[in-house]
C-alpha positions, 0 to 999 in steps of 0.5 A: 598940426599933430599933437601927442601928449605922450611925446610932451611927457617923454620930452619933459622927463628927458629935460628933467633928467638932463637938468639934474645931471648938469646941476650935479656937475655944477655943484661939484665944480663950485664945491671944488673951488670952495674951501672945505674943512679937513679932518684928521682921524686919530687913534689914542690909547691910554694905560694907567695905574689904579687911582691915577688922577690929573692933579699934583705938580708936574714937569714936562721933559723930553723923552729922548736926550737928543731933544734937549736943545731942540726948538721944535721940542720947546714949542711942543713942550709949552703946548703939552704944559697947557693941556696938562694944566687944563686937565688939572695938573699944576706946572712945576719948573724942575723935577725937584719941585714936581710930583710927576714928570711927563716924558714927551716923544714924537715921530713921523715915519718915512711914509708908505706909497700907494697908487690910487685910481680915480674914475673919469666920467663923461659922455660915453656915446648916444643912443637911439630911442623910439616911441610910437603913439596915436595923435590927432590931426586938426580934423580929429582923425587918429594918426599913427606916429613913430619917432626916433630921437638921440639921447646921450649916455653918460658913464665912466670913460677912463681912470687916472692913476695918482701916487700918494704917500701916507705918513704915520704920525705918533706922539707919546706921553708917559707920566712917572713919579718925579722922585724915581727918574734916576732909578733903573726902573722909574715908576710909571703911572700913565702911558698915552699914545696917539697916532694918525696917518696922512699926507703931511711929512712933518710933525708940526702940521699935525701936532696940535690935532694929535695932542687935542685928541690925546687929551679928549676926556683925559685920561680916557678909558684905561686900556682901550683905543679911542678914535676921534676926528679932529678938524685940521688947522693947516688943512693937511690931514 
């Protein structure tokens, strides 16, 4: 019986590479079946006057008169009040008893479509590998060996096209002096904007995350953009 040490080493290396490859495939399959955390990337800007502070009484109002009877706005209004209260304001019931008024607006655009190509990986064929070696028979005589064997090749075998639609979500919050609401030019003290882009076509799926991002280190650095990744509650980034 002929025994070649280099043959054993070569086969062992092939086995290790084979095992690693299918271990990666197995991990990918298990990961695809497990729930993963989704995050929403947001960009927030804040502009405010010198001396602006989160204190005093404030009332939250719709930034558009058409939202006065909106139940959706009513839900968001309560969430904004909670954030303003946590930031340091006290919540007032009306403009008559408030020092400030916070005007809230929110919107989702019609979406922008794009085509994404995802690679498909698989076995692309087989290759013939050869090796030569010297082995020894049972009587200790040297024998020249030449062996051929087949090994698989793996790589990209194609691509799948997927059409995606991304929507732009925006929330806007302006804080003005309550006693100037009826003026032609109310006195604005704070102007905040938070936006995100993702697959959700409705605001309710991302409003909490955008609002959370807006109030990180409120009011934020004046005149600068701040990027945050906020964990998605609804897994709709």
